[in-house]
N, C-alpha and C positions, 0 to 999 in steps of 0.2 A: 413739528408740523410745518415749520417754516422753510421757504425756499431761499431766495436771496435775502441777505441781511436787511432788516427793516421793511421787507416787503414779502409777506407770507403768501401772496397770490390769492386768487379766488378760492381755490380748493383749501388752502391753509386757513383762510378766514372762515370758511364754512365749517371746517373741523373745530376751530377754536370756539365758535359760537355753539356748535353741537355739544361740545364738552361742557360749556358753561350751563346750557339748558339741562344737561344730564345731572350735573352736580346739584343744581337748584331743585330739580325734580326729587332727588334723593333726600335733600335737606328738608324739603316740604313734606313729603309723605311720612318722614320719620320724626317730624316735629308735632307732637301730640297736642300742643296748645292751639294749633291752627284748625279752626272749624271747617274751613273751606279747602282742606288739604287734598281731598280726593279729586275735586274738579281741577285744582291747580296742578296737581301731579299729572293729570291727563293732558292738559295743555302743554306742559313743559316736556314730558317724555315724547309726545307726538312731534313737537317742534325739534327736539333733539334727533329723533329718527329721520325727519324730513331733511334736515341739514346734513346728516351723515350719508343719507342715500344720494343726495345731490353731489356730495364730494366723491362718492363712489362712481357715479355716472360720469362726472368730469374726468376722473382718473382713468376710466375705461375708454372714453371716447376722445379725450384730449381736445374737446371742442365745447366751448362755453355755451354755444347755441343749443346743445343737447339737453339743457335743463330749462329751456325757454320755449314757451308756446309761440307758434307763428303769430306775428303781430297783425292785428286787424286795424284798418284805417279808423282813426279817431279814438282808439282805445289805448290805454297804457300798456306797456310791456309787462308780461306776467311770467313768472317762473312756474315750473311744474308743481302741482299739488302733491301732498303726501301720497295719496292713493295712486296717482300716475307714476310717481317715483317707484313705489312698491312694484307696480306692474312691470316696469323696465328692469328692475334689479332681480325680482323674483317672478319670472313669467308663469311659473306653475301656480295656478290659482289655489291649490290645496297645500302649498308650502306652509308648514306650521309657523315659521317666523313671520311670514307675510300675514297669515290669518290672525296671529296674535296682535300685530300692530293695527290691522284693520278693525279688530274688535275693540281695542283700546280707543281708536279714533271714533268709533261709533259711540262709545260712552262719552268721549269728549264733546261730540256734537250735541248729544242730548243734555249734557251738563249746562249748556247755555240757557236751557229753559228750566232745569230742575235744580233742587238743592238736595244733595245726597248726604244725609247725616250719618247713616249707618253703612258699614262696608261689609257686604257678604263675603264669605270665605272664597267663593269662586272668583270674585273680582280680585282679591288680594293675591291669589295664586297666579292669576293671569298677569298682574302687575309684576310679580316677582320674576316670571319668565321673561317679560319684556326687558327688565333691568339687566338680567344675565345675558340675554341675546345681544343687546346693544353693545355691551362690553366685549363680548366674543367677536362680533363683527368689526368693531373698531380695531381690535388687535389683528385679526386675520386679514383684513383689507389694507390696513395702513401700518401695522406693526407698532402701534402706539400703546403705551402703558400709562395708567393713571395712578400708579402706586404712590406718587409723590403728593397726590391730592385726595385720594379716596382710600381709606383703609377697607379691607375686605368686609369687615363687619358692618360697614355702612351700607353695603349692598343688600343686606338682609332687611327686608321691610318689617317694621315694628307692628305687631298685632296688639293694639291697645284694648281691643274688645275680644269677646269670644265669638268669632264670626259664625261658628257652627250653631250658635244660639239664635241667629236671625232666622226666624220661622215665618215664612210667607203665608202660613195659614193663620197667623196671629192678627186679631183685630187691633190689638194694642200697637203693633208695629205699623199697621196701616195708618193709624191715627198719628203716630209720631212722624212718619215720612210724608204723609199727605197722599191722597188718592193717586195723583198722576205719577209721582216718584215711585210709589209702592208698586203700581201696575207695571211700570217700565222695568224696574229692577227684577220683578218676578219673572217677566218674559225673558229678559236679558240673561239672567242666571240659568234659566232652564235651557236656553239655546246654547250657552257656553258648555253646559254639561253634555248636551247631545253632541256638540262638535268635538269635544274632548274625546269622546268615545269613537267618533267617526275618524279622528286622526290617530287612533290607536294609542291613546293616552300618551301622546308625545310631549315630553317635558319642554320642548321649545314653544309649544302653544300655552301650556300651563304647568307650573310646578305642581305635580299631582295633588289632587284634592285631599289625599290622606297623608301627605308628607309634611314634615316640619323642617325649616331651615335653621341650623344651629351653628353658632360660632364656637368651636371647641378645639382644644389641643389634642383631643383623642378622637380620631376620625371614626372609630367604631361606634361612638355615641351618637353620630349624626345619621339622619336619613339621606341627606344630600351633602356631598363634599365639594367645596370649592378648592381645587388643587392649584398649587403654584407651578408656574412654568420653569424653564431652565434657569432663568435669572431670579426666580422667586418674586416676581413683581407683577404678574398678571394672572388672571384666571385662564387656565388652559383647558379645563374639562369640567363636566358636570356628570356626576355619577349617582344613580339611585341605589340605595342600600337598605334592604329591609332590616328593621331593628330586632323584632322578635317574630320568627316565622310562625310560631303558634298563633299569633294574633293577625299577622299580615297575610299568611298563606296557610290557612287552617284546613284546607280540603285535600283529600286524596282523590285519585282519578274517579273512583266509583261515586264519591260525593258530588263531584262536578257533574257526572252523568245524571244523577238523581235530581240535582237542582235545576239543570237545564231542562229536563223533561217536565219537572213541575212548573217551570216558568212558561214553557211552550204549551203545556196542557194538551189540548186537542189538536194543536197545529201540526205536530209531528212528534215522533219518538226516536231517540238515538240510542245506539248500543256502544259498547266499549270500542269496537272497531272504528265506528264513526269518529269517536273522540280521539283515538290514537291518530287517525288520518289528519284531523284538524291540527293536532299538536305538531305533527311532522311537517305538513304542508305549509304551515304558517310560522315555523321556527319558534314555537312557543317557549321551548326550553332556553332560548337565548334572551327571553324578555323577562327581566327581573320583576316587573310589575305584575306578571302573571304566574311565574314559576320560581320555585326555590327548591334546592336540594343540598342538604348538608354534605360536607366533605367526609363525614364519619362513615365508616364502612357499614353496609346494609341499610343506610338511610333511604327513605322513600321520597319520591317526587311529591311535592306539595304545591297546591294551586290557590290563588286568591279568589275572593268573591268577584273582583273586577273581571277575572277571566270568564266567569259564568255570564256576567252582564254583557261582555264583549261578544261571546258566542251567540247569545240570544239576539243582540242587536244586529249582528252580521246576517243571521238567518232571516230576520224580518226585513232586512234590506235586500236580500237575495235568496229566494226560496230554493235555489240550487246550491246553496253554500256547502252543505255536507256532501252532495254528489260531486261537486267540483273538487273538494278535498280528497275524496276517495279516488277520483280519476287521476289527480295529480300524483298521489302516492303510488298508484298502480303503474303509471307511466314511468316514474322514477325507479320503481322496483324492477320493471322489465328492462330498463336501460342498464341498470347495475347488475342484473342477473342474479339477484338474491332475494330472499323472503323478507317480508316485513316482520320485525321483531316486536315483542311486547315491551313498550317503554314505560309502562306504569303511569 
């Protein structure tokens, strides 16, 4: 990270501090004896992101004033906030990496006023994505590896509780958290779930609610694999892998149709052609969280419950969702000059 000997320069100092904050964030969230670990993790991981983003802006602009607000008379000089850094580096407001950091920052801001004793599953999944995203950006932007400081296993956040057992309909949980913390977390987790669907279950926003991160020498045992790069010293990829298709993707196409129609009830009814058009138009067969097909001969296409939820959400966001899918497939068919085949 250093330039001239003994002088790392501003960008180098920002990167050094960002790494320190990142390491401390991981040590804190995985140290179960710390009661204040959620709040502390939020502060540290947000600080780590802010410093990394400032180093990225400096690297792109080669101008140190690019991370400084215009100075007002009588006021001290201020550098860009985390949110303004995110806007500069990720101008797309729906970028899943940006949204992930913004949601963690939202929790950090609220943590100033609240004590969060229990960690919902949705929050842990979002934390995990932020940890992976930071390391990937450090490597892709600066070619830096942390293999000498952080074993891969340390990047897997420890679940010391059963987060799925945190039930926001429970009066006991409300007493344990306190009314203000309880109401905030209930709203916050509900909004995370909605956004996760809106971002099409993108793993850069949240490591899927139904996944587990496992450190294992047998990749087939894991839902998510952290793969080594060419030098086997940094994470180069994140791959979702269903463990048991009978559990993760239990639905045939006709089952999806029935469930969607049951969910939509009187709103609309779809047929098999509607569903085939959605599958083709949105590339569903390329999305492992929605589709699975065994390599065995004569195997059938299988779909997840998440696919049903995604379709229903899309339709309720846009009443023309199915019509647009049909139109898209019809246009593609006409351009290709062949008929739509039944893809099951």
